N, C-alpha and C positions, 0 to 999 in steps of 0.2 A: 607244395609245402605246407600250404594253411591246411590242406586236408590232414598231411602229416600231424601238426600243432595241434588239431581238434582231436585225430585219434588219442595223441598222447596224454591230452586233458581227460578225455572222457575215461581213460583207462586209470588214470589218476583218482578220478571222479570215483570210479566205482569202487575202486580198493578203499576209500576212505567209509565208504557208508556199509562195505561186506565187513570191514573190522568193528562196527557199531552194532552188528548183532550179538545176540547172547552169546556167551563163551562158555565151555567148560570149565570148573573149577579146577586148579592145578594144585595140588600137593607138593610142597617143596619139603623133600626128607633132612632131618637133622643131619648137620655136616656137611650140606650142600650149600651152595651159593644161589640164590634167587635166579640171577641173572643167567645162570645155565640153562633154566627150564623157559626160557622165553628167547628163540631165535630172531634173528633180525627181522622177518617178515612180521613176526608177533610183537615185537618189540616197538616196531616202529608204524607210523600211520600210512607212509609211502613208501613203496619198493626199493627208493634208493634216495640221497640227499637231491633237492630239486630246486631249480631259480626260483628266489623269491628276495622280497625285501622286508625290512623292520622300519616301520614309519612311527617316527615319536612326536610327542605334542608340540614340539618345536618346528615341525614339519619336515626335519631333517631325514631322508630315505636312506637306508643302508643295504645295498644289494648284497644277497651271498647266498651259498647253498645250504639250503633250510630242512629241517624233517622233524615232526613231532614224534617225541620219546613217551608213548602211551605208558611205559612201565615205570619211568622216573617223573612223569607229569612236567616233562621239561620240553621248551623248544628249542633244540640244536643246531648248532651253525659248525661250517667246517674253516677253520683259520690256520692257512700252511697244512702239516700233517696231523692237527689236533682236531678233535672234536669237542667242542665245549657248548656250555647252555646259556641263555640269555639269563643275566643276574641283575641289570636293571629294569625290572617289570614295572614300576610304577610309573616311570615314563614313557610306557609306550602307547600309541595310539592304537596301531592295529598291526597285525603281520600278514602280507599275501605270499601263498606260495601256489604257483601255477593259477588255478583259477579260482581258488578258495581263499576267504579270509578269516582273519581271528581275531580276537579281542582277549584281554587278560581281566580276567574278574575272579578272584577267588580260583585260579585254575585256565587253561586256554580253553575258550570258547570258538567253535568252530560255525559260520554261518552257513547253516544246509537250506534255509528258506528266505529269501529278501521279498520284500512288499511292505504291505500296512500290518502285516501279523508275520514279524521275524521271529525266526527259530534257530538256536543255536544247540550245539553239541558238544558237550564235555565227556572224554573218554579218560577214564584211569583204570589202573590197577588196584584194587584194595585188598585189604587182608580180611577175610571171612572167618578164620577160625584158628585157634591155635591148640595142638593137640599136645598135650603133656603126658608123660609118661609115669604110670602110677605104680603101684606095687606089682611085682611079678611079672612086670612089660606090659601089664594093662594099660589102652588109651583113655585119659581124662579128656573130655572136649570142653573145652569153655570159651565163652565169646571173648573176641578179640578187646572189645572195648573193656573186659573186665581183667584181662591180662597184661595189656601194657597201658602205659601211660603215654607213649608217643606212636606216631606215625613213621612207617617206613618213607623217607620221601629224599630225593636225590640220588644219584649215582654212587656214591660211597656205600649209604646203607645198604642198598641191594647188591653190592659186590660182598657185603659180608657172609661168613658162614653162621649157619642158624643154629642155635643149641636146640631147637625144637622145632616139631614138624609143624608147618604153615601152610594154611589153604587160602589160595589168591584166586582171585577170580575178575576179568577186565569188566567193567562196568560202564555203562553208556547212559548218563543222564542228557535231558531235554530243558532246554530254557525258552523264553521267549520274550519279546518286547514288543509294544505298541506304538510308543514312542522314545525317544532320547534310547540313552544306551542302558535301559533296565534289563537286568536278568532274571527274570522271575522263573521259579521252577514248573515246569510244563505239568499242570495236572487239571482235572474236571474242575477242582474247586476254585483254583486259581484265574483260570478261563474266566468262568462265569462272573467272578467277582472283578476281574478287569472290563467286561462287557455288561455294564448295568442296562437292563431293558431288554435285553438280548436272552434272558435266561430260559425262556419257552422255546425259542427257535435253537438253542444250543441244546438243550434236553433232548428234543424231539430228534435233531441230527444223531445225538450219540446214541439214542435206544434204538434209530434205525440202521445204524453203523455200528458194528461191533469193532470198536477203537483201543488198540491195546497202547498202552501210553509209552511202552518200552520197546516197541516195534518202530523202526525207520522209516518203511512204508505206510503205516498207519498214521503217524505224526506227519508225514508231508501230505497225505491225504487230508485229513482233519486242518493243517495249515491252510490248503488251497480253500476250502470251504471256508475258513474266519478269514482269508483275505479277501475274499467274494463278499462276504457280509460284511466288513467293514467298507468296502469301496460303495457300496450300497448305502451305508451309513452317512458317508460324507459327500454322495450324489445329491 
């Protein structure tokens, strides 16, 4: 039984990291719904709703079947026959699904590496481009930030039918913390700034190892090195 639980957890774990890899852009045609371009397996982090619990700041823990909807950027749960999303985010301490832990800070942050150098992953679907129809049926491309003053967020907006072609893409952003619950964007500059006196060691490591900051495997490799570096610092 324990072996079965371990295998199931391992499958869920691998699914989370596979979904964090780079995804190809998806062009949603005018007249279509966004949600129709993202089947369940691409829309959700886990292959099915999984046992977990929501832990609030007051210590109260509510068990439920949970899943993270990457398309909506929402943590969803099952209540009777309905699929709902958590609205009271400000009072959430953490969310546990299988062996995974999530925190909420301007979006759901999944812990992908524990230790002195803790790493988090934030996965979303973002608008990359808006394709407007020009004269004689030509396509005029415009940056999403120039075309819209709002973001498509939540279930209702992704069920809408679009008036223009829109290019969407899954994104994976990494953050880190060294103490407390800081969520610092994980990049070379921020790492060096957060570890004063270790600049030369970190720069030497990055020169010797080709680290891509959008690669899950590279980030885990780098965080292992930084964990060891911090352990030496505290010893």
